[in-house]
Each structure stands twice: as C-alpha cells, then as structure tokens.
C-alpha positions as CSV (number, residue, x, y, z in Angstrom):
1,M,-2.7,-22.6,23.5
2,S,-5.5,-24.1,21.5
3,L,-6.9,-22.5,18.4
4,S,-10.3,-22.1,20.1
5,S,-8.7,-19.2,22.0
6,Y,-8.6,-17.1,18.8
7,S,-11.6,-15.2,17.4
8,L,-12.6,-12.3,15.1
9,Q,-14.7,-9.4,16.0
10,T,-15.9,-6.6,13.8
11,V,-14.8,-3.1,14.8
12,D,-15.9,0.5,14.0
13,L,-13.8,3.4,12.8
14,Q,-12.8,4.6,16.3
15,Q,-11.8,1.2,17.4
16,W,-9.9,0.6,14.1
17,N,-7.9,3.9,14.5
18,N,-7.1,3.1,18.1
19,L,-5.7,-0.3,17.1
20,C,-3.8,1.2,14.2
21,Q,-1.7,3.1,16.7
22,R,-0.1,-0.2,17.7
23,C,0.8,-1.1,14.1
24,L,4.5,-0.2,14.1
25,Q,4.5,-0.2,10.3
26,F,1.1,0.3,8.7
27,N,0.3,0.1,5.0
28,L,-2.1,2.1,2.8
29,L,-4.1,-1.0,1.6
30,Q,-5.3,-1.8,5.1
31,S,-6.4,1.7,5.8
32,W,-10.1,2.4,6.6
33,E,-10.1,5.0,3.8
34,Y,-8.8,2.6,1.2
35,G,-11.7,0.3,2.0
36,E,-14.2,3.1,1.6
37,A,-12.6,4.1,-1.7
38,K,-13.0,0.6,-3.1
39,K,-16.7,0.7,-2.7
40,Q,-16.9,2.7,-6.0
41,Q,-15.5,-0.4,-7.7
42,G,-18.1,-2.7,-6.1
43,W,-16.2,-4.0,-3.1
44,Q,-17.5,-3.9,0.4
45,P,-15.0,-3.7,3.3
46,L,-15.2,-5.6,6.5
47,R,-12.9,-4.8,9.4
48,F,-11.9,-7.2,12.1
49,A,-9.9,-7.3,15.2
50,V,-8.2,-10.7,15.9
51,Y,-8.4,-11.8,19.5
52,Q,-6.2,-14.3,21.4
53,D,-8.3,-14.9,24.5
54,D,-9.2,-11.3,25.5
55,Q,-6.3,-9.5,23.9
56,V,-6.3,-8.0,20.4
57,I,-3.2,-9.3,18.5
58,A,-3.9,-8.2,14.9
59,I,-6.3,-6.3,12.6
60,V,-7.4,-7.1,9.1
61,Q,-9.6,-5.5,6.4
62,V,-11.3,-7.8,4.0
63,L,-12.8,-6.6,0.7
64,T,-15.7,-8.7,-0.6
65,K,-17.7,-8.7,-3.8
66,A,-20.9,-10.7,-4.5
67,I,-20.9,-13.4,-7.2
68,G,-24.6,-13.3,-8.0
69,P,-26.8,-15.0,-5.3
70,I,-24.4,-17.8,-4.4
71,G,-21.7,-16.0,-2.4
72,F,-18.7,-13.7,-2.5
73,V,-15.1,-13.4,-3.5
74,A,-12.9,-11.9,-0.8
75,R,-9.6,-10.1,-1.1
76,I,-7.1,-9.2,1.7
77,N,-4.5,-6.7,0.6
78,R,-1.4,-6.8,2.8
79,G,-3.1,-8.1,5.9
80,P,-3.5,-9.1,8.6
81,I,-1.3,-6.6,10.4
82,F,0.0,-8.0,13.7
83,L,0.1,-5.4,16.5
84,D,3.4,-4.4,18.0
85,N,5.2,-6.4,15.3
86,K,4.6,-9.6,17.4
87,I,4.3,-12.4,14.9
88,S,4.6,-16.0,15.8
89,L,3.8,-19.3,14.2
90,E,1.0,-19.8,16.7
91,S,-0.6,-16.4,16.1
92,V,-0.4,-16.9,12.4
93,R,-2.1,-20.3,12.7
94,G,-4.8,-19.0,15.0
95,T,-5.5,-15.9,12.8
96,F,-5.8,-17.8,9.5
97,E,-7.9,-20.5,11.1
98,C,-10.3,-17.7,12.1
99,L,-10.3,-16.4,8.5
100,N,-11.1,-19.9,7.3
101,K,-14.1,-20.0,9.6
102,Q,-15.3,-16.7,8.4
103,S,-15.0,-17.9,4.8
104,F,-17.6,-20.6,5.6
105,K,-19.8,-18.4,7.7
106,R,-19.9,-15.5,5.2
107,R,-19.8,-17.6,2.0
108,W,-16.5,-16.4,0.7
109,L,-16.2,-18.8,-2.2
110,Y,-12.8,-17.7,-3.1
111,L,-10.3,-15.9,-0.8
112,S,-7.3,-14.2,-2.4
113,I,-4.7,-12.8,0.0
114,S,-1.4,-11.1,0.1
115,P,-0.4,-11.7,3.7
116,E,1.6,-9.1,5.6
117,L,4.1,-11.8,6.5
118,P,7.9,-12.1,5.9
119,P,8.9,-14.8,3.4
120,Q,9.8,-17.5,6.0
121,A,9.4,-21.1,5.2
122,E,7.5,-21.9,8.5
123,F,4.8,-19.4,7.6
124,A,4.4,-20.7,4.1
125,D,4.2,-24.3,5.4
126,E,1.5,-23.3,7.8
127,L,-0.5,-21.6,5.1
128,R,-0.4,-24.7,3.0
129,K,-1.6,-26.8,6.0
130,L,-4.6,-24.5,6.3
131,G,-5.6,-25.0,2.7
132,Y,-3.9,-22.1,0.9
133,T,-2.0,-22.4,-2.3
134,Q,0.6,-20.0,-3.5
135,R,-0.1,-18.1,-6.7
136,P,2.6,-17.5,-9.3
137,A,2.4,-13.7,-9.0
138,A,5.6,-11.9,-7.9
139,A,5.7,-11.2,-4.2
140,W,5.3,-7.6,-3.1
141,G,8.5,-5.9,-2.1
142,S,9.5,-2.3,-1.6
143,L,11.8,0.1,0.3
144,I,10.8,1.9,3.4
145,L,12.5,5.0,4.7
146,D,12.6,6.0,8.4
147,L,11.8,9.7,8.6
148,Q,12.9,10.1,12.2
149,P,16.5,11.1,11.5
150,S,17.4,14.7,10.9
151,Q,17.2,16.3,7.5
152,E,21.0,16.3,7.4
153,Q,21.2,12.6,8.2
154,L,18.5,11.8,5.6
155,F,20.7,13.6,3.0
156,R,23.8,11.7,4.1
157,N,21.9,8.4,3.7
158,L,21.2,9.1,0.0
159,Q,23.3,7.0,-2.4
160,N,24.8,8.2,-5.6
161,P,23.7,9.8,-7.9
162,W,21.0,11.2,-5.6
163,P,23.1,13.9,-3.9
164,K,24.5,15.2,-7.2
165,N,20.9,15.2,-8.7
166,L,19.6,17.2,-5.8
167,R,22.3,19.8,-6.3
168,R,21.2,20.0,-9.9
169,T,17.7,21.0,-8.7
170,E,19.3,23.8,-6.7
171,H,21.2,25.1,-9.6
172,A,18.1,24.9,-11.8
173,E,16.3,27.0,-9.1
174,L,13.3,24.7,-9.0
175,V,10.3,25.9,-6.9
176,L,8.1,23.7,-4.8
177,K,4.3,23.9,-5.3
178,E,1.7,22.0,-3.2
179,E,-1.9,21.2,-4.2
180,T,-4.7,19.3,-2.6
181,A,-6.4,16.5,-4.6
182,E,-9.3,18.9,-5.2
183,Q,-7.0,21.5,-6.7
184,G,-4.7,19.4,-8.8
185,L,-5.7,15.7,-9.2
186,E,-7.5,16.0,-12.5
187,T,-4.6,17.8,-14.2
188,L,-2.2,15.2,-12.9
189,L,-4.4,12.3,-14.0
190,E,-4.5,13.8,-17.5
191,R,-0.7,14.0,-17.7
192,Y,-0.4,10.5,-16.1
193,R,-2.7,8.9,-18.7
194,E,-0.6,10.5,-21.5
195,M,2.5,9.1,-19.9
196,Q,0.9,5.6,-19.6
197,T,0.1,5.7,-23.3
198,Q,3.6,6.7,-24.3
199,M,5.4,4.3,-22.1
200,K,2.8,1.4,-22.5
201,F,2.1,0.5,-18.9
202,T,-1.0,0.1,-16.8
203,G,-1.3,2.1,-13.6
204,I,-3.8,2.6,-10.7
205,P,-7.4,3.1,-12.1
206,D,-8.5,6.7,-12.2
207,V,-11.7,5.9,-10.4
208,L,-9.8,4.6,-7.4
209,L,-7.4,7.6,-7.3
210,R,-10.3,10.0,-7.4
211,E,-12.1,8.2,-4.5
212,L,-8.9,8.1,-2.5
213,G,-8.5,11.8,-3.1
214,K,-12.0,12.4,-1.7
215,Q,-11.4,10.6,1.7
216,K,-11.2,12.9,4.7
217,S,-10.1,12.0,8.3
218,S,-7.6,13.1,10.9
219,T,-5.3,10.2,10.0
220,W,-5.4,10.8,6.2
221,D,-3.4,13.3,4.2
222,V,-3.5,13.6,0.4
223,R,-1.3,16.2,-1.3
224,I,0.4,16.7,-4.7
225,L,3.9,18.1,-4.8
226,H,5.1,19.8,-8.0
227,A,8.5,20.9,-9.2
228,V,8.2,24.2,-11.0
229,K,10.7,25.7,-13.5
230,N,10.0,29.1,-15.0
231,D,6.3,28.9,-13.9
232,Q,5.9,25.5,-15.6
233,V,5.3,22.2,-13.8
234,I,8.0,19.8,-14.8
235,A,7.3,17.0,-12.3
236,S,4.6,15.9,-9.9
237,L,4.1,13.4,-7.2
238,L,0.8,12.3,-5.5
239,N,1.3,11.3,-1.9
240,I,-1.1,9.7,0.6
241,G,-0.3,9.6,4.3
242,S,-2.2,7.2,6.4
243,Q,-1.7,6.6,10.2
244,N,2.1,6.6,10.5
245,L,3.1,6.0,6.9
246,C,3.2,7.9,3.6
247,T,3.0,6.2,0.2
248,P,3.6,7.8,-3.2
249,L,0.9,6.6,-5.7
250,I,1.6,8.2,-9.0
251,A,4.5,10.3,-10.4
252,W,4.8,12.3,-13.6
253,A,7.7,14.1,-15.2
254,D,8.0,16.2,-18.3
255,P,10.3,14.2,-20.6
256,G,11.6,17.4,-22.1
257,A,12.9,18.6,-18.7
258,R,14.7,15.6,-17.3
259,E,18.0,17.5,-17.0
260,F,16.5,19.4,-14.1
261,R,15.8,16.3,-12.1
262,G,12.3,17.2,-11.1
263,N,11.5,13.7,-9.8
264,N,14.4,13.9,-7.3
265,F,13.1,17.3,-6.2
266,V,9.5,16.2,-5.5
267,Y,10.5,13.0,-3.7
268,W,13.0,14.7,-1.5
269,H,10.5,17.4,-0.6
270,S,7.9,14.7,0.1
271,F,10.3,13.1,2.6
272,L,10.7,16.4,4.4
273,K,7.0,17.4,4.2
274,Y,5.8,14.2,5.8
275,K,8.6,14.1,8.3
276,Y,7.5,17.5,9.6
277,L,3.9,16.5,9.5
278,G,4.8,13.8,12.0
279,F,4.8,10.7,9.9
280,R,7.3,8.0,10.8
281,W,7.7,6.0,7.5
282,Y,7.8,6.7,3.8
283,D,7.2,3.6,1.6
284,M,8.7,3.9,-1.9
285,G,5.7,2.2,-3.5
286,G,7.0,-1.1,-4.8
287,L,10.3,-2.7,-5.7
288,N,10.7,-6.4,-6.7
289,S,12.3,-8.5,-9.4
290,E,9.9,-7.1,-12.0
291,T,10.7,-3.4,-11.4
292,P,12.4,-1.8,-14.4
293,E,16.2,-1.3,-13.8
294,G,16.0,2.5,-14.0
295,I,13.2,2.8,-11.5
296,A,14.8,0.3,-9.2
297,T,18.1,2.3,-9.2
298,F,16.2,5.5,-8.6
299,K,14.4,4.1,-5.5
300,K,17.4,2.3,-4.1
301,G,19.3,5.6,-4.1
302,M,16.9,7.0,-1.5
303,G,18.5,5.1,1.3
304,G,15.6,3.0,2.5
305,Q,15.4,-0.5,3.9
306,A,14.3,-3.2,1.5
307,Y,11.7,-5.7,2.4
308,T,9.8,-8.5,0.7
309,L,6.5,-10.2,1.7
310,I,5.5,-13.9,1.5
311,G,3.7,-13.6,-1.8
312,E,0.2,-14.1,-3.2
313,W,-2.0,-16.9,-1.8
314,Q,-5.5,-18.2,-2.5
315,R,-8.0,-20.5,-0.8
316,P,-11.0,-21.4,-3.0
317,L,-14.1,-23.1,-1.5
318,I,-15.2,-24.0,-5.1
319,L,-13.1,-24.9,-8.1
320,P,-10.8,-21.9,-9.1
321,K,-11.8,-22.3,-12.8
322,L,-15.5,-21.9,-11.9
323,T,-14.7,-18.9,-9.7
324,G,-12.9,-17.3,-12.6
325,R,-15.8,-17.8,-15.0
326,L,-18.2,-16.4,-12.5
327,L,-16.1,-13.3,-12.0
328,K,-15.8,-12.7,-15.8
329,G,-19.5,-12.8,-16.0
330,K,-20.0,-9.9,-13.5
C-alpha cells in the first residue's frame, strides 16, 4: 500500500481517551494530562491519530515550543503508540513520513523523538532512510509488571531478597498511609530535594511534578504511599496511574531507617493498590545500562519483564548547531 494512504488528524480529549483503550501498553509521557502539565514549561501539546486509509493505527502526542518568530522545536516522548500492538515496517514508514510532512507544514525546525519502537535493525534502518539520525543518549529501558495475577502469585514472582525484605516490614510493624498530591506533595518534594543534594543527582523538575499533581480526569490517578514507623514517615512513593498503567515518579526513604525496608513496603503496596484499582501494568520507572547497580538490583527483584526501546533520534530541518544556539537564547 502506498504512503499516500497514511494521514494524521488532530483529535480531542474524548477521541484520545477512546483510542487509548486500544493501547495494550500505554505510557505516562503520551498521556493527555502530561501534555497539559508541560504547558507550564512553555510547551504546547498537539495530539494526532494516524490513519491508514480510514482506520486509525496509532496515536501520537507532540510537544512544541516556539523559537522566536521562525518556527518551533518539537519533541515526541515515547510515541507514536501503535494500537493493538500491531507494528509493521510499512506502518512505521507511513507514520513517520506523515510526521515529516507535519514538520514542514507546521515549521518544526527540529524534531527530537524517542520512538515507542523495539530496538530492531529494520526499524532503525527505516528511520535513517526518512532522514533521522540517532543521538548518543542511552536508550530508554525499564521493567513492567503485569498486575493481573493474584496477590499470592505476585509475591511468588518476587526474587531474592525481596520476600525476605517484605517479611522484615511485617516484623517492623510498618503502617501504610495514603495521601493525595494536595495533601502530601510539597512535603515529599522538600524531602526529595534534600535527598538530591545529598546524593548529587538531578530529578524531575518540581514545577512539572506540581502540574502533574494538579491534573484531574477519570483516567488519571495520583497518590502518595507512605511507610510509617512509630508515627514517623520513613519512606514515600509518588505514583501516577494513567489509562491502564501506573508509573512511580519519585521515591524517598529516611537513610536512618533503612533496616525497616520502607522502600520495599511502599512499592509492594503500590502494586496491590493499583491492581485493585483496575490497572493492568506497573512500570518500574526506568532501567538501563546507566542505572546504578543497587537500584537495578532492587527493581529486578520485583519480577517484571524487562524491555528496551530503539533509542533517541532527531530530524533537524536546519543545522543542529544553529538550533542549539537558538534554544539557549530562549
């Protein structure tokens, strides 16, 4: 079938949510609410359905930011998402050709994209043919846990030392506490910033976390789970559920209370909470070659399925160095 049979059409919120029901594995970065939250940082979201003839085969959210009067930079985080997990070389070719046409039409002078595609050589070759070059950044990878099995089976799927650590939480008589973003986000952010300073790492910007916490919809769930010991919070986890998937965004633990394994406690209860809320998947929030060994071991012990995507790509319509200078000037 020729490429002319592919097209993009903008969609509204109801259409987007209806199509998301056909995304067997969704991701937070392609959620409508994530696009709305990014507005606070100067990005404007565009949402498209990808058509092959008269059938929708994929959806994609594009974030754009103006570069003065001359045009825009565009970013696609973990998209397009192909519906019903039906990905073929032809559908990838047709979809990205449509994105290229939109780049010219909408003056996207630079398109940066992390495609929601497996790391297969045929897809990488096709992207290169369409004018994309691969960036040196590490490819996104993570672990995803299927929440459909019973609680007993989820426990049996845990790998050592997870079962032993959960038994420690029972012996420590930890208590679960839940809060909404309105109730507990600011306190968690304060603790998280202190942890960032101590451990010298950069996390998700506060402004984005606050905006994500403000989003409201029937397919969006934000909650903070705490592990409490003797009326003191010793560990916290911020979760966001979107469509059929939950993602943990930030975690904090009191370094003086590690013996009680509060992190294991809040993650385990997050699995159970979102399982009983009806979510199908729990994404561990990142795991690749750059993940510190201790964090990688912790996440691998949860029993999820590892996956890796095809990496970071770009398609500049003007010289990349010029684009970089323009962005620095904003």
